Each structure stands twice: as C-alpha cells, then as structure tokens.
C-alpha positions, 0 to 999 in steps of 0.5 A: 254670914262670913265674907269668904265669898268673892272672885279673882280678878284680873289685876291689869295694875299696869302702872304699879310702881310708877310716881305721878305726874303733876298736871298744872297747866289747864284752860279751865275747871268746872267743878260740880257742887255734888262731889259727895254723899249728902246735900249738894254744896251752896256756891258762895262766889259769883261771875266775874270774881277773881279766885286763887289755888284753894280759895272757898267757891261753896259752903256745906249745903247741911249737916251732910255736906262739904265745902268746895274750893278753888282749884286753879286760880282765875276768873270764875266765868260761868255757874249753870247745871251740869248733868251727872253720870247719874243723870241728876244735874247740880250746879258747877263753878267754871274757872278760867284759868290765869295760868299762874296757879297762885295759891290763896294767900290766907290760907294756914295750917290750923289750930288744932288743939282739940276733937272739936277743933280737929273736926271743923279742921277736917270740915273746912278741908273739904276733904270726903271719902276718896275710895269713890263713896265721898261721904264728907270726912268730918261727919264719919269722924264725928261721933262719940270718941267712946264708941271707937274701938277700931280706925280701919285704913282702906289700903285694898284696892282690889279693883283692876287697874287703879293703882293710886290708893298703893302710890299714897301708902308709899308716897305719902307716909308723912301725910298718913303719919301727921293724921293718925297722930293728930287722930290719936291725940285728939279723938283717943283712937288706940287701935289702928288697923291697915288693910292691904292686898297681899299682891302690894308689897311696896305699900305693905313694906312702907305700911309696916315700917309707919307702924313700927313708929306708932304705938297700936297700929298694925298691918293686917295682909289680906288675900287678894280676893275682890272684893276685899275693900269693900267696907263691911267684907274689910271690917270682918277680915280685919276684927272678925265683926258683922255689921248687921244690915242696915247699920254702919261701921260704928255701930260696931265700933268701927272706922273705916277711911280709904288711906289717900283720905287720910293723908289728904288730912295730914296734908291739910294739917300740915299746909292749910292747903283744902282738898283742891286736887286728885291723884288718879290712875288713867289706863285702859286699852285705849289709853297710850300712855297709861300712868298716875297724874295729879289733877285740879279737881274739875279738870275734864276728863279729855285734858287729863286723856290728852295729858296722857298721850290721847288715845292709841284706838277710839274708846268704846267706853269710858268709866270713873272708877274701875271696871266692876264697880265704875260708872259710865261716862256721857261724853269726855267734857265731864270733870275730875271730881273729889271722888274720883279714883280712876278712869279708864278708857276701854277698848270695843274688845275690853267693853263688849258685852257678851250675849245673854242666854237663859239661866242655868240654875247653877248658883254661882251668883250666890257662891261668890256674893260676900253677903250670901245673896240670891241675885238669880231670884232678886232677877225674878223677883224684880220682874214680877214687881214684887217689892215684898219678896225683895225685901225678903232676899235682903237686896238692899244689902247688896254692895253692887260690887258685881262678883253676880255678874262677873261669874253669871256663865249666862252673862245675866244683867244681875248687878244691874238688876240688883240696883234697880230693885233698890231703886223700886224699893226705894220708890214704893215705900214713897208712894206709900209714905205719900198715901199717909200724909 
C-alpha cells in the first residue's frame, strides 16, 4: 500500500486570501446534541432558561462525547428532535437571541499544570475534530504519552472550494502556538509535523515562521493531490508509516489533528471561551458573494447565505462540506455545526449528475484509489449481497473520498456503493450477533 494514487481536482479556491467576516446578529440558533462522533450530548437546560455565550447547555453523554455550549445570549425557547442530514433524529436546543451576545461571566482560562488538567480542559471546551470528522478531541489526546511519536497537524485542505483551514494557519498563529506549547509541555510531544499542500503558499510561509520558534516542529510541503488530507494518506506522506486496516494512527505512534482544531484549543486555553462559533467557507456557483464567515454554532444555513448576499441563481444542491465528501442538506433551516467547515450552494450545471453507462473494465477506479481497492468488483459483490466477498475486497477500509466515482468514465455510483456495502456488512453482523444472544 503506497498511497501514491489520488486525483487532481479543480481547486476553485475562490475565497483564498480573504479575511473572515463575523456574523453576530442572528435571531435564533438551533444547536443539535449530536455534533460529534460518539454518544449524543445530554441537555442540561430547560425551556425558559436564560443563557449567555459560553454557558453550558449539554453535558457529554458518554466517554466518547463532548459538552455543548450556548453560542448566543438569550432564552431557551424549545428543545425538540431535529432531523440530521444522515436521516437520524437528535434533540436540539433552540435559543432565541437577545441581540447582545453577552459572554458568560463565569468563564475564565482553565488552570493547566498537568496532563490530566489539559485533557479535562480540552473536554470542557467542547472541541471536536473541526476538519469534518467531529471526533471528540479530548478522547484523541487521552492516550499514554509514551505511545505518541508524532503529532501530525492536518493543513492539507485538499477539497475544492474550502479555504477556512488555510485562513486559520495565517490568521490564528498565536492560538496554534499556545496549543502546541501546552501539548509539548503536558503530553511530552517532541515531534510536530504540519502537512500542507504545495499550493498554499501563505499558509506554508506562516507555519514555517512558527516552526522556527518551536523545537521539534517541521513543515512537510505535500503534492496538491486529492485526497491528501485523508488521515491514512497524510500519515504515510508525512512519516512513511502505514496504518493497517482497522487500526488508528496512534497504533503507529501518531496523533492527527486538524489545524483549526489546534487553533481552537489554543484560544480556549487563553480565554476560557468554549467552542461556540465556527469559521466556514461559503461558496458555490449559486452564492452571490462567496466568503469565509465566522458563525455562531446553530445558525441556520439560510441565515448564512443571506449574510453572503443570498443566491445569484436558484441552487440545485446545497452541501455541508466540499463537493468530494460533502453531504447534501434536505433544507436550508439546518444549522451550522461544530464540524461544519463549508457550505456550498451549487448551480444546476455544477450539481448535474451525468448519465450512467455500463462498466468498461478500464481499472481507473482501482488505479486512483489511495488504498488500492477494486470499486468495480465491490459494486458487483454488493449487487449480489455477497457479504463475505465484500469483506475479502476490504470495502470497510474505504475512506469514501470519491476518487473512484470522479474518474469513472461510465459514471458508476462507486463510492455510494462502497458506503452501502459497509452498511450491509454492519447489518449482517448485527443479525449474526442477535442469533447468538
């Protein structure tokens, strides 16, 4: 497994080099209790409660979970189920803003003098993986320090359109430095590698200046090939280590964290303000004024697009995230979440799916797959519902990057089938487990 495959996608970084504009006036926010991998958070407020910016409104619902805080000041007016883009429903706390954005007076920078205090501080901040995955950050760093050989900071930002991570690496250097020094001091991290694609000149220069001040920090300039930011791909290209199927980066001595996640840790350590807002890229052919905006978590997409001048044409499709791995949203009343890094409004021309034709057995899908999978064979196995063959074809190792679908001359739904195949395997294993209960 070499990870030397991948594809060149149109970058369309229309907002590159722009500063971010903060949205402060929103009438209300609806904050889902599931904005992270793991157990949903549990609301600790009730309808009628008054809250301020940073007030805790939900506690972690388990070990792999994260607390949630109010992103505006005002009154809790509703706690009700909300449908997610994945089709599931989770509770959401709706806060009617008083327009003041008053910070909670009980907030203060955390006292951190040990590893345990640092992990607890990261937990109380509510920070999760901000590159899109949403894994609770305190859980990721809560490992035996002796296992950590490298901290790899993901600054690849390989998806088209998205530029908010690049902006973090140029505008939030002090926050990143604060976090890295704390992680070095309390977790004993000696080697820090920042992986950045070669096309991000300003971010590379900014991080090189920081590296000159921090012992053990180096910058790896990587080819601008998608999916460079995939966790296994990034680990290989920065360390030459291969993460086996079913294993995590820590199993090869690495912790991978998004650059904006690191910046968020630093900001919390300095101010005590938890994660209540998110810088996101707003773009796509249907957006009147593409830009990066800093948004209170829970703000509806409709409000964000309105702030960006509305639509220049009726969008055919709206996505959370980029066009390669993003998820279509069912309506514009869905909220910006912790792990949202972009919202795209695509025109009919941008979103139109080409006609599917018969597979011509060209092998292009396998050639570009970072893991050397055989998507065409997986498609056939899925049609037959052959779970054993799907497992032999290692479909569970698919990172769902979409390279296979992107290059397929027959426009087959390859990555979609890979996703369905993993669900099928999970369902079959659940049925088997139930038989043996």
